[in-house]
C-alpha positions in Angstrom: 26.0 13.9 17.7 22.9 15.0 19.5 20.2 12.3 20.0 16.6 13.2 20.4 14.2 11.7 23.2 11.7 10.9 20.7 12.9 7.3 19.8 16.2 8.1 18.7 14.7 10.0 15.7 16.3 13.3 14.6 14.1 16.4 15.6 13.3 17.3 11.9 12.2 13.7 11.3 10.2 13.5 14.3 8.5 16.8 13.7 7.6 15.6 9.9 6.2 12.1 11.3 4.0 14.1 13.6 2.8 16.5 10.9 1.9 13.3 8.8 0.1 11.8 11.5 -1.8 14.8 12.3 -2.7 15.2 8.4 -4.0 11.6 8.2 -6.2 12.0 11.2 -7.8 14.9 9.6 -8.3 12.8 6.5 -9.6 9.8 8.3 -12.0 12.1 10.5 -13.3 13.7 7.3 -14.3 10.3 5.7 -15.6 9.1 9.1 -17.7 12.3 9.8 -18.8 12.8 6.2 -19.8 9.0 5.4 -21.3 9.0 8.9 -23.6 12.1 8.4 -25.0 10.6 4.8 -26.0 7.5 7.1 -27.2 9.7 9.8 -29.4 11.6 7.5 -30.9 8.6 5.9 -31.8 7.0 9.3 -33.5 9.9 10.8 -35.6 10.2 7.5 -36.5 6.7 6.9 -36.0 4.8 10.1 -39.2 3.5 12.0 -37.3 4.3 15.2 -37.2 8.1 14.6 -40.1 8.4 12.2 -39.3 11.8 11.0 -39.8 11.5 7.2 -39.4 15.3 6.4 -36.4 16.1 4.5 -37.5 19.9 4.1 -37.9 20.2 7.8 -34.7 18.5 8.5 -32.9 20.5 6.1 -34.5 23.4 7.5 -33.0 22.6 10.9 -29.7 22.3 9.6 -29.5 25.8 8.1 -31.1 27.3 11.2 -28.6 25.5 13.4 -25.8 26.9 11.1 -27.1 30.4 11.2 -27.1 30.4 15.1 -23.9 29.1 15.5 -22.2 31.4 12.9 -24.1 34.5 14.8 -22.8 33.1 18.1 -19.3 32.7 16.8 -18.9 36.2 14.9 -21.4 38.5 16.7 -21.8 37.4 20.3 -18.4 35.6 21.2 -16.4 37.2 18.4 -14.2 34.4 17.9 -13.8 34.9 14.2 -14.3 38.5 12.2 -16.9 38.4 9.5 -15.0 39.3 6.4 -15.6 42.9 4.8 -16.9 43.8 1.7 -20.4 42.5 1.4 -23.1 45.1 0.1 -26.9 45.0 -0.4 -26.2 44.9 -4.3 -23.8 41.7 -3.8 -26.1 39.8 -1.3 -29.3 40.5 -3.4 -27.7 39.3 -6.9 -25.3 36.9 -5.7 -25.9 35.5 -2.2 -29.5 35.2 -2.7 -29.4 33.0 -5.8 -26.5 30.9 -4.1 -28.6 30.1 -1.1 -31.7 29.3 -3.1 -29.7 26.8 -5.1 -28.2 25.4 -1.9 -31.4 25.1 -0.2 -32.8 23.3 -3.2 -29.9 21.0 -3.3 -30.3 19.9 0.1 -33.8 19.7 -0.1 -34.2 17.4 -3.1 -31.0 15.5 -1.9 -32.3 14.7 1.1 -35.7 13.8 -0.3 -34.2 11.2 -2.5 -33.2 9.1 0.6 -37.2 8.3 1.0 -37.1 6.6 -2.3 -33.7 5.2 -3.1 -30.9 3.4 -1.3 -27.8 5.6 -0.2 -25.6 3.6 -2.6 -27.5 4.4 -5.6 -27.8 8.0 -4.6 -24.1 8.3 -4.7 -23.7 6.7 -8.0 -26.1 9.2 -9.2 -24.0 12.0 -7.7 -21.0 10.9 -9.8 -23.0 12.7 -12.9 -22.2 15.9 -11.4 -19.1 17.1 -13.0 -21.2 16.6 -16.3 -23.8 19.0 -15.1 -21.1 21.4 -14.0 -19.3 21.3 -17.2 -22.2 21.8 -19.5 -23.8 24.5 -17.4 -20.6 26.1 -17.2 -20.1 26.0 -21.1 -23.7 27.5 -21.4 -22.8 30.5 -19.2 -19.2 30.7 -20.9 -17.3 29.5 -18.0 -16.0 26.1 -19.4 -14.6 25.6 -23.0 -15.3 22.7 -25.1 -12.7 20.1 -25.9 -12.3 16.7 -27.0 -10.8 15.6 -23.9 -13.4 17.2 -21.8 -16.3 15.6 -23.9 -14.5 12.4 -23.7 -14.3 12.5 -20.1 -18.2 13.7 -19.8 -18.9 10.6 -21.9 -17.0 8.0 -19.6 -18.8 9.4 -16.5 -22.3 9.7 -18.4 -21.8 5.9 -19.6 -20.6 4.8 -16.0 -23.8 6.3 -14.4 -26.1 4.7 -16.9 -24.6 1.3 -16.6 -24.8 1.7 -12.8 -28.5 2.6 -12.8 -29.3 -0.5 -15.4 -27.8 -2.7 -12.6 -29.9 -1.2 -10.0 -32.5 -3.9 -8.7 -35.1 -1.7 -6.8 -35.0 1.6 -8.8 -37.6 4.2 -8.1 -38.0 7.1 -10.6 -39.3 9.2 -8.2 -35.9 9.2 -6.0 -33.9 9.4 -9.5 -35.8 12.6 -10.3 -35.2 14.2 -6.8 -31.5 12.9 -7.1 -31.1 14.4 -10.4 -32.8 17.7 -9.6 -30.4 18.2 -6.5 -27.4 17.4 -9.0 -28.7 20.3 -11.5 -29.5 22.7 -8.5 -25.9 21.9 -7.0 -24.5 22.3 -10.4 -26.2 25.9 -10.8 -25.0 26.6 -7.2 -21.4 26.2 -8.1 -22.1 28.0 -11.3 -23.2 31.1 -9.3 -20.3 31.0 -7.0 -17.9 30.9 -9.7 -19.6 34.1 -11.3 -19.8 35.7 -7.6 -16.0 35.2 -7.3 -14.7 36.2 -10.8 -17.3 39.3 -11.2 -17.5 40.6 -7.9 -14.2 39.6 -6.4 -15.3 38.9 -2.9 -13.2 36.9 -0.7 -15.0 35.0 2.1 -13.5 32.4 4.4 -15.9 29.5 5.7 -17.7 30.9 8.6 -18.3 34.4 6.7 -19.8 32.3 3.7 -22.0 30.3 5.9 -23.0 33.6 8.0 -24.5 35.2 4.9 -25.8 31.9 3.0 -27.2 30.0 6.0 -30.0 32.3 6.6 -31.0 32.8 3.2 -31.1 29.4 2.6 -33.2 28.8 5.5 -35.7 31.3 4.4 -35.8 29.8 1.0 -36.6 26.2 2.7 -39.1 27.8 5.2 -41.6 28.5 2.2 -41.7 25.1 0.9 -41.8 23.5 4.2 -44.8 25.7 5.3 -46.9 24.9 2.2 -45.7 21.5 1.7 -44.7 19.4 4.8 -46.2 21.4 7.6 -49.8 20.3 6.5 -48.8 16.7 6.6 -47.3 17.3 9.9 -50.4 18.6 11.3 -52.4 15.8 9.9 -50.3 12.9 10.8 -50.0 11.9 14.4 -47.6 9.2 14.2 -44.3 11.2 13.7 -42.2 12.4 16.7 -39.7 15.1 17.0 -36.7 13.6 19.0 -34.7 16.8 20.1 -31.3 15.2 21.2 -31.3 13.2 17.9 -32.0 16.1 15.8 -29.5 18.5 17.6 -26.8 15.8 17.2 -27.5 15.8 13.5 -27.4 19.3 13.1 -23.9 19.5 15.2 -22.6 16.7 13.1 -23.5 18.6 9.7 -21.6 21.7 11.2 -18.6 19.8 12.1 -18.5 18.1 8.7 -18.2 21.7 7.2 -15.4 22.5 9.3 -13.7 19.4 8.7 -13.7 19.7 5.1 -12.0 23.0 5.7 -9.2 21.7 7.8 -8.4 19.0 5.4 -8.1 21.3 2.5 -6.2 23.8 4.8 -3.7 21.0 5.6 -3.4 19.5 2.4 -4.5 20.5 -1.1 -7.7 20.5 -3.3 -6.3 17.2 -5.0 -6.0 15.5 -1.9 -9.5 16.5 -0.7 -10.8 15.4 -4.0 -9.2 11.9 -3.9 -10.2 11.5 -0.2 -13.9 12.3 -1.2 -13.6 9.5 -3.9 -12.5 7.1 -1.1 -15.3 8.5 1.0 -17.8 7.5 -2.1 -16.6 4.2 -2.1 -16.7 3.6 1.5 -20.3 4.9 1.9 -21.5 2.7 -1.3 -19.9 -0.6 0.2 -20.9 0.0 3.9 -24.7 1.2 3.0 -24.8 -2.5 1.4 -24.1 -3.8 5.0 -26.0 -1.5 7.0 -29.3 -0.7 4.9 -31.6 -3.4 4.0 -32.9 -1.5 0.9 -29.5 -1.6 -0.7 -28.4 -4.6 -2.8 -25.5 -4.2 -4.9 -25.2 -5.8 -8.1 -21.9 -6.7 -10.2 -23.1 -4.1 -12.9 -23.9 -1.6 -10.2 -20.2 -1.9 -9.0 -18.6 -2.0 -12.7 -20.9 1.2 -13.8 -19.8 3.1 -10.6 -16.2 2.2 -11.1 -16.3 3.8 -14.8 -18.1 6.7 -13.7 -15.5 7.3 -10.8 -12.7 6.9 -13.3 -14.0 9.7 -15.2 -14.7 11.9 -12.0 -10.9 11.3 -11.1 -9.7 12.3 -14.8 -12.0 15.3 -14.8 -10.7 16.4 -11.2 -7.2 15.9 -12.4 -7.9 17.8 -15.7 -9.5 21.0 -13.6 -6.7 20.8 -10.9 -3.9 21.3 -13.6 -5.8 23.9 -15.9 -6.9 26.2 -13.0 -3.2 27.3 -12.0 -2.2 27.9 -15.6 -5.3 30.0 -16.3 -4.5 32.5 -13.1 -0.8 32.4 -12.7 -0.7 35.4 -10.6 -2.7 33.8 -7.7 0.2 31.3 -7.1 -0.5 27.7 -6.0 -4.4 27.5 -5.8 -4.2 23.9 -4.4 -3.6 25.5 -0.9 -6.2 27.4 1.0 -5.3 30.6 3.1 -7.3 32.5 5.2 -9.9 34.6 3.1 -8.9 32.7 -0.2 -12.1 32.8 -2.3 -11.6 28.9 -2.8 -12.9 29.0 1.0 -16.2 29.7 -0.6 -16.1 26.9 -2.8 -15.0 24.7 0.1 -17.6 25.6 2.8 -20.5 24.9 0.1 -19.1 21.6 -1.1 -18.8 20.3 2.4 -22.4 21.3 3.2 -23.6 19.4 0.1 -21.6 16.3 1.3 -23.3 16.4 4.5 -26.8 15.8 2.8 
């Protein structure tokens, strides 16, 4: 009987162990880079050391950086080929609305960090499935059911309880965060319409290649009128090039990490990993930032909301394969799969 040189393990077992180790490394790396980017953005925007309290400018830098990198990868070095099928009509009617909502999502989400803690911002983000479901129902993409209404009620009650338990609540920050949630929900609805009606299949780089410049333009206009005059009048802010470059680079790496996680595992694994990430961010922010004071009511409310989010994710992942059986297993992501579009845009949202 043959024995392998890998600690006496059979070759198949050794290969399976190695593959599992690589998968867990991807998951841990995603949790680390995703949570770290949230803390990085908060630090850049609100710390006295960096002193760069301009969320629109920061988000604009992210989109410009992403546009340049995607252009270099696809057109200069030609490492990845852009997917075909994009037309002027599709770009105007689909990509521009998606890019505009994406820009607003990042703008409002980053602005909220100036007024509320990272932990409370994550708690408010738990309301996202409710916004997506209600807007989806309005656009005819979701069907009302007692089960879904019950899940939405659980999430809503959890977020309300978590908000009641917040000690230093800022309603300005809440409005910014909830505005970002609505914009994000609209963006996901537009992507759903974009995929179903147009039938365009774009991978991660292709979607970023088309959307990032559009989002950058949408951000440039509010920056020009809202933040540039403040930056011109203020003499206290500074622009640390290396720090902001690292911030932009981490955002781009985060996009790649989410794509790799779902490519190696499944949408369900990625969603569960996202829940673990959210809890890690909430708990770590209490230890890192002085403006975060978690209460028992905070934790109970967020636990209720997360339970509803898990139920929502589980329900959606069970329903989707049944609604379109010809597409096969939708949990896995292949090159050019339409799900890549949602993956890339969700990962960018998490980076903010």
